[in-house]
N, C-alpha and C positions, 0 to 999 in steps of 0.2 A: 808421523798425522798431516796430511795433505793442506799446503795453505788455503784450499779453498772451502776446506771444511772447517779451518780457524775461523776464519773467516764469519763463517756462519753459524756459531757458534756466539762472537762475541755481536754481530747484529741478534741475532734471539736473547741477547742480554738485556741491548738495550730496548730491542722491543720491550721487553718484561718489566722494566724501567719504568720507562715511557711512560704504559699503560697504569702504571701504581699510580706516577704524577697524574694525570689526567683523573683516573678513577676520585685522589683523593681534591682535586682544581673543584672537576665538572660535579662532581654526587651534588646534586641539592637544587643545579640548576637548574636540571631538567625535569623536576618534584610536579607528578601530573595528581589528582584525585581520579577516583576512577568508579563509577557507579558499577554494583553488585549484580549481575544475571545469572541465577543459577533454577532449582530444579523448584524452588517455591514461586520463582514469576512467570512457569513452564516452560523451563529446558527441561528436553526428557533426558539431559545426564549432563551431573556436572566434571567430565569429564571430558574436555574439547580437545577434536583432534588438531582439524582446517576450519577456519573462517575463510569467505568466500563474499563477494556483492556480487548479485545478479545486475543483468541492463535496468530493472526498472527501478530501482532504487533499494529493493528488501536484501538483507545479509540472509545470510545460507550459513551453516555452521552441522560440519559432523562431527557426533561423539563416537560413542565406543560399538555401540550398530544402529541410530538413529541419526537422520537426516533433518534439521529444522530448517524451515524456514521464519523469518521475524519480518515485520511490518512495522514494526516500533513501539504496536499498539500489542499483538497477539504473536505467538507462538503456532506456526503449522507441525504438526511429526510426521515421518514417516518413517517405513522400513531401511535400513539403508540397503542391507543385501539380500531381498526376498530370495528366498531358496528357488523356486522357480524362473527367475528371471535373474542370476548371477551366472556369467560366463568363466569359464576359467582363465588365467592370462599368467599363465609357468613364468613368463620373460620379466616379470616386476616382483622386487623380492622384498620393497619398499614399502613402507610403511602411507597412510592413509597419504593421498592423493587427489583432488578435484581440479576440473577445468570446466571451461563452459566452452563448446562447441556452436560457436556463431550467437545466437543470441534462445537455441532452441531446446537441445541437450545436453543434461548437466552428467558430465562421468563421474566418477567414484572409484579408482584403483584402492587395491590393498592388499598387498601379501599372495600373490597370484590370482587374484581375482578382478573382476569387473563389472558395477552394476549402472543403468545409464535411465536417469532420472528425464522427463519429456515434461519439459516447461509449460507448455502448452497444454496441459492437461492434468499437471501435475502426480503422473502415476509415473511406474516404471515402466521399462516393456526389456523386451528380449535384447541386449546388445545385438547391433548392425552389425556382426563383425564375424570374420569365416573361426572357423574351427581349430586352422592350423596358425591363427594370431599368435604370438609371443608376448608382446607387447605394445601400444598405442599411445600416442604422443600427440600436444596440442602444437603447434608450432607460432603461437602468438597471432596469428592473422585471421584466427574462424577455422585453420587447416586443422586433415588429422588427417597420422602418417601411421603407417601399421608397418611393424616388423616380423616376419614371420622368419626364421633361420637368418639366417645374413644378408635376407632379401628386404628392403625399404623401400616403401610405395607410397608415392604425393597420393593427395590427394584427385591430381587428373590421373591417375594408375601410369603413372611413371616412376623408374627404379633407380634404387641405386645399392648396391653388390659391396655390405657391409666386409671391410680387412678386421680379421679377428686380432694380429698383431697392434690395432689400437687399443683393442680390449671392449667391453660388454658394453653397447651404449643404453647410455642413461636420461641424456633429454635431447631433444635438436630446439631451435628453433630458427626461424628466418627474418632476416634483414632487409629491405629492397633490394637487390637480384642476387647475395648472398643465402644459401643454408648453411646452417652451421651445428655439428654435431660434436657432444659432449661425451668424450667416452670414460669409463672408470677408471684407468689407468692415467684423467687427467687430462688430456691430451684433446683438443679443438681441433675438428678437419671440418675445409672450409670445402664448400662445392656452388658451381655455380649452377643459377638456379633456371637459365633456361636449358642447360644441357644437363644439370647435372654429372659435369665433368667433374675429376678432382681439384681444388687451386692448394691443396697442400696445408698443412699443419703447424700448429701451437704448441707444446706441454708447457707447463707455470709450473713444474718442479722434477726436478731431477728423476730420474727410474725407481730411487734406490730411499726416495718416500713415497712411493707411490702408494703404497702399508699403512703408510698413516692415513690419507686423505680416498683409498679406493672405494669403501665402503657404499654411503650414497653420496647424493648431488640433486641442487636444487640453482635453479635458474630465474635470474631474476633479467626486465631489459631496465638499464640507465639510459639517461640521456648522451650518454661519450661510445655506449658499449654494454655491458652484458656485467654483471656481479653473477658469481658461484656463489652458495656455500658446497663443502665437502665437508665429507666426515669418517672414520674410520677408527682407530686407536687416537688419534685427534683431529682436531674441529678445528678450522680455514675458512676467511673470507679472503673470495679471487675476486679479480678484476681484469675484464678482457677488451681492450681500446681496440675499438673492428675499424678505427683509420688507420693506427699504427701496427697493426696485428699483433699487440705485445701484452703479455699476462703481468699480474702486477699483485705480491702478493701483500692484503693490506691490513688481516688480522691471522693471527694462531692460537689455540688451546691446546690447552694439555686433556678438557674433557669434547664430548659431541656435542655440537649445535641444531639446533629442531626446526626453527624453518628462519626466512630473511624475509626483508619487505624495504624497498626503497621508497622513500619519500622523499619525492620528485628530482631534482638535486643537488640536497645537502645532506643527507643522512639516511645512512643504514640499519635497519632495527633489525635483532635479532636475537628471537625467545631461543632457550636455553634451560636448561634445568639448577641454574644459581640465578635467574633472574632475566633480565631483562640486557642487551648492551646497544648502547648507539655509540655509530661512528662517522662522526666527520668527515665527509665522501673529500671535503675542498682540502684540511690539514693533516687527514692521517689518524687524530687523534682516538681512542674509543675510552668507552666509561662502563661502566655496570651501576644496575640500579636494581639490590637484593630487597629491598622492600616496598612494597608498594601503599600507598595511603586511597582510604577506602570515604568516601562523602558519608558516612558514617561514622569515623573517627575511628575505626580500626586500620592496624599496621600489615599487611598479608606478606606472609612468604612463601612461599609456593614454588614448584616450577612450572614453566610457562614450557608449554606444548607449540604454539602459534602467536602469529602476531599480524592484524591486518591496522590498514590506515583505509579508511572509507574516501569515497570520493568527496566530503564536508570536511577533510582535514582531521573524522573522529579514530579516534585510535583504541583496539579492540584488541585483544588480548586473552587467550583460549589457556583455561587451566590445568595442571592435573586431577583436581577435585574439588575445586572451590567452582565452577562454572565460567563464567564471563566478566570478564572487564573490562569497564568501558569508562575511556576520557574524551568529555565531550573539548569540542576546538571552542577554545573560548569561553568556558561556563565559571570558571574560576580566578580569581590573581592571587599571587602569595605574596608572602614578601614575610621577612625574619627581625624578632630582634631581639638586641646580641640582652643576654639574661645573665652574665658569669657570676655559676655560683649556684643557680638553677637548673632545675632537670636529672638532679642526680638521686635525689633521695627517694627512698621507694613510699614514703608517708607524706609524698607530694599529690595533691587533685587539684582539679579547677571550680570551679564555682563558678554561680549567679545567683547576683540581687535581683527583687522585681521590677528593677528599672534597669535590665537588660547591661549591665557594666559585669565583664569578667574578672573573677578574679584568680589566682595562684595560692593557694594557702599552702606554705615549706614550712617545718619542725615550730608550724603555734604563728607564724608570723603571715600576716597575708597582704600580698603586693595587687596593687591595682595592674590591671592592664589594660594600653590602649594600644586601640590600631592602628596608631598614624604617631603616641611618641613616644610609646615604651614602657617600661617596668617599673612601679614607684609603688614601695611602703604606704600601704594604706589607713589611715591613722583614724576613721569613723566608716564603719559596714554596717546596712543592715542586712533584716537575716539574708541569710544566701541560701542558693536552692541547688544540691552539688549533682552534678552531671557527667561522670567520669568513668568513660571510657578505658579498654587494654593501655597499659604502655604511656600512662600520661597523653591521655588522645580527650577531647574535649569538643562539643556542638553546643555551640551557643543555642539558643531559641531564633532565633534569624536566619541558622542557617548556614552562617563558618564555623569551618573546623578549628580546632589550635592543636596544635602541637607542642609537647615538650622535647626538646633533644639536649641535653649536653648543651650549658652556656648561652644557651638560644629560644627564644619560641617563633614556628613555622605559621601565620596563620592563611588560611587561607576562605579565598569571601566569595560572594558571586560577581562574576563580571556584568556586566550591561553585555547582551547579546548582538551581536551585530546581523541584522535583519538583510536578508539575503532572498531569492526567490528560491522557493521550495520546488522539489520534484511534482512532479504531475500525480495529481490524485489519482489510486485506483481500484479498481470500484473490486471489492471483498467480499461481494456476496451476493444474490438474486433471489426471490421468494417469491412466489405466486401463492395468493391466494394463503399467503402464511407458511407455506411449502420451502425449504430452501432447496435451488434448483443446481443440480449436479451437474456435470458434465457429460454427454451421451448420453444421457437418459431420458426416456420418451415423456412428454407431460402431455393430455390429453392427444397423442397419437401424432407429437412432432418433437423434434429433438431442439430444446429450445437454446440449449447453449452447446459448439464444435468445441470451445477450451474451457480455460479455468474464466472466474467474472473477471481478470486484470487484462487475457490476454487478448478478449473481446470487443470489437471495433461496433457489433449489430448484435438485435436479439429479435427475434420474428416473434409474436404471439397469435395467438388464434384471437378469436373476436371475445371468446369467456374466458382472457385468461389478462382479462387487463383491471387487475387490482393488484401491483406491481409496487414492492421495493427494493429497492437498490442501497447497498449500503457501503461508503465508502472511505479509507483510509491514506494517510499522505504520511509516508515513508519517511520521521523524519526521527533524529535520536539524540538530537542536542538538550540539553539540561536545561530549563527553564522558557519552550519556547511551547506559547500557545498560537492556537491558527483560529482563522475566521474563514468559513465557508460559506459562498452561495454557489444557488443553481439556478437552471432555467432549463425549462422543457418549450423551445421551439415549437410551436406549431401549435402550444395551449394557452402558455404565457409568453409575453410582451418584454418583459423584464427581467434581471434577475432579483430574485427572493435570496435576504442573508438568512442563514440556519440559527435559531435563536442557542446562544451561549449555553444552556442547562441541555441541548440536544446534542453538544460535540463530547465524547469523550476516550481520552486517548490517543485524540487525534484522526476519531472516526465519525462518523457521524451516519445516519439511514433517511435515505427520501422517500416516500409513497404517493403514490398514486393510484386513486382510486375510482373503477368504473371508466376509464381511460375510451372512450371514443374511438372508433376508427380509421386510421390514420398514420403517417411519417411521420415519427417526432424527432429533434434530435439533443439528447439530455447533454446542457455543456456542466458540468462540478469544475469549480474554479478555489482554490488554497489560496491564504497569505498571509503569509505570517504576522500576527496581532499588534499594532501599537507599529507598524512599520511605513505606512505615512504608504503616500502615494510614487514613492524614488521604489519601490521594490515593485516590479510588476506580478499582476493575479497568476501563478501556472491555473492550466488548465488540462481537460479533460473531456470528450469526447464521445456518444455514444447513440448512435441511432436506434431507435423503438421505433418497430414496426409493428401496429395492432392492424389483424386482415380485417374485411369485412365478410360479416357471412355469407352462403353462400346465395341467398336473393339478394346479394347486395357483388358482386365479384362483376370485375366487367364478362366471363360470361353469363351469365346468369343476365346484364341488357343488349346481349346480343339474344337471348333466346328474348327478351319482354320484345326486340324491337324486329327480330322474326316472326313471333305470335302476329305482333302489331300489322305488320308488313301482310300473315294471309288474312289476317280479321278484316283489312283494304281492300284487299282481290277479292275476297268474299264476297263485300259488302258494292267493291264497284260492281261485281258480276251482280249482282241481287238488284241491282238499283237500275243496269243495262237490261234485265229483264223486267222490269216492272214498267220500264218505260217504254219497253216492246208490248208487253202486255195490253198500256197504255193506251201506243198507238191504234194496236186491235180493236180496240174496246173504250173506243173515247166517246161513245155517248154515254160507259158510266163512271167517268173522271169525279161528275161532280158530285153525284151519291158516294161514292168512297172516299173524296177528300173528307166531305159531310161528315160520314160515319169517323174518319179519324181523329178530328174535333171534341166530337162525342166523346172519345172515349180518352181524348186528352183531359179535359174537362171534368170524366169519370174520377178516371186516375188521379185528378189530384183532388175532388172532395173527397177520393176514399182515401188519402192520404193527410187532408187537412184531419178527417174523422176520426182519423188515427189517433193521430199526438193530442187532441182532446179527449180521449178514451185512454188514452196514455197517461196521460198527466194527471187524469180523474181519478188513474189507478193507484196511484201511487199513496200508500197510507201515509198516517202521521207517525212523525217519531215516538216512540214509546220513551218514559220518562226517562229509563234506563240509555237507553238509545243517546240521548241527551247527554247523558252524567260523562256515557263512553267520549263520545266527542270533547267534550270542557275537559275531560281529563287529558286528550291525546293534543290536542291543541294545547293547554296550557306546557304540557310537556317539551314539546317544541319550541313553543315561544320559552320555556327557560332556558332552551339550548341552544341560542341563537345564537351568539357568538364564542360557539362550539364547532371548531371547527371540521368536517366529515360527521357531524352527527346524522348518522344512518337510517335505514332503515331496521336494521338489524338492532341497532343501537336503542329504536324505539319499542321496537315488539320488547322486548326483556324489558325496559321499564314501566312497558302491560301486564309483562307476565303473561304472554302469549305467544306463539307460535307465528313465524312471518307470513306462514299460509293463511294462519289463520283471520292475522291482519288485515290481507288483502282481501280476503274475501267482507271481511266486515265492514270493510271503507269504503269494499266497491257498492254492496247492496246499499249503503247510507248515502254515499256522497257522490257515488260512480267515480271516484277515481280512487286511483292505484296510492298505498302508501307514500312513496318517492316523489308523484304530483300533489298531493297530500300535503307534506312537509315544505315544499317548493316554493305550492300556491299563498303557506301561513309566510316561508319566509320573505317571500315579492310584498307581501300586503306591509309586512315592516317594513320594507325596501321604498316601499311609495310613502308610507309615511315620514321617512328619515327624511324624503326627498322634499316632501313641503314642509317641515319644523327643524328639518337640521338643515342651511340651504348651502352654508358655509362647509360643508364634509363635503369630502371628494367621492369619488364613485369605490376607489381600490378602500376610504374607508369604510363608507358602508358596508364591504361585499364582507371587511372582518369582523363587522358587526353584527353582519347579519347570517354568519358561516359558511359562505359562496367562498371556494378557491381562490378565485381572481377575480378583476375588475371585468375582465373583458368577458367571463363566460356569466358574471351577473347582466351585464348590458345582452346577452347573447336569449337567456331566459326573461329578460323586461318587457322584452321588444318581443318574445315568440307570446308572448300572453297581455300587453298592456299594448304591441302594437306602436308604439313608439319609444325610442331611447328613453334613457335614464332622465338626461339633459333635458329634453322635449315636453319629457313631461313633470320636470321639475320649472322649465321656465312659464308651462301653458298653465300649473297650477300656482304660480304671483302673478299671472296676469285676471285672472276668475277671482272677482272682489267676494269677499267674504261677507257671508249672509249675519244678520246682525239680532 
């Protein structure tokens, strides 16, 4: 046997011993508590193949045959490979692999096929690739490279000819001015990005080991180079230092490794069929976690298909049959209490008394468990309520989770989350008159949304589409985080309005606007972690809302009005000129004509006066039933003065009438429309409050009388009473009261 072969065997034995030692010492230091998200929570399938994060903060998961998008509150599920929109990709023989092209297209590859999902419309589209395409690669900078045979085409249509002696290309990355190609032989080939000329190559292991790692490859960017996960008859983690252009073997296993994620510059996390490997990149030590603890007090042992760490530091695991596991960053703190001799008997269980004290019952002996002191034998114990989980686990009433291990008890308790700025709120849905708006669909002859709401920055509505509801959500996954929302529709509201806590559910809320007048508005929605104080700023998103005027109030209509007025003016001038000419010709008849004109005007005025008198005298007295109807209508409006948005529809339902019948009834009795009838009653109450409650602000009066805002109340009050509310109040205060 050659000396190099002996050295390799010794090296591997030492490495295995080091893994065993580090596993024994480090196991437990990395224990996390996971929340379970599975089909009962809305996930389409409990078999999760890939995990990713979209640019807007939402998470995306590929299961067996579905694509799920999760915003922290709800799952949206789509076909993964629609038959009519899936293209063959014969050069890709691996399993599920997803990547985002820029921030627009989500690509999914799987064993000889590819699909393309448009994130702007959240619909699949035919992949924009040629029929002779063998494989597609993302270079890590948003560019797509296409392989056809031995030809590799760049995003700007430049080409690299591949050398078959390097093996089959499995992945590529762009870093700075260098293109790195990774092949099935393990070799990395470097090309100058400017001219695509070959700069050289490096091999991570001798050719004799190519069969051990030549099947699949997964490349992740690190702070000093690239980390590569390779599989064959073995699994291995390798690091390529881009500065020194050298390979380093960090880890080797006798079985395949599934996926890799580089956490900052300190840790590599690897999903495998036997658990989660954690590799310290600074020291090279590695340990595996094969048992996962959940917030429900369960201990799971399952195949981990994929692993991902989101931008907030939350750890996501995709399992073979248990759905998703999520560990919130800083969600729990843990500490271990030494308890020699406990945690070994099958008859042991945890219990809790009515005061919240936790006990461990072992061999008919009750021990008090203190989260800051230890374990001691309990002398006097009241009634116990048992809450035992599998494998000696327990969830206390206040949320702490207890695990009974051999000779120790580990307690996970809620940590106080560190406040931070949240992701910007996303528009999750838009409704018009109660109907959900879908992208690309016509409503009233107009396409309201070209993209999904979260990708839309402006919507344009017709004058009759002004009953609007928008739903917003903040992608937030941490445990125990509550969110405050506030919003303002600039152009209608002067200040932000806080969303009431009962209106917020699962990090989402809906904002409603009824009967918006034509105009240009900006809807600003802000979110902040509750209790964060003023140190953490609000996150904001904005959407332009344009309500078009009816055709008779459009600029073209006003142009037509001006043209018509001009024509009338020209005609009037022509008529006046003609009259003047005739007056000059018939000067002697001028006085007679003027007298006749004055007489005609006086007759018209008398006629109008007589007509008004006759009209007044012709109005019949209202019947008792009419008066009873009016009293009931007025009573209903007054009873609902403090109900925001009490509308004509609600009044008609309360009166058991159709809206058209109510309109005819009120116009015949009062010559008022139902909306004007409601508004006049509200304004009458406003006038009373301005006099009787001088200390109340206009905004407080608006809230008590059902107006949407103080500015809208002031506008309506001035139209009716001819003065602002403040002027009315001051004028009433100066007027002496009669005794």
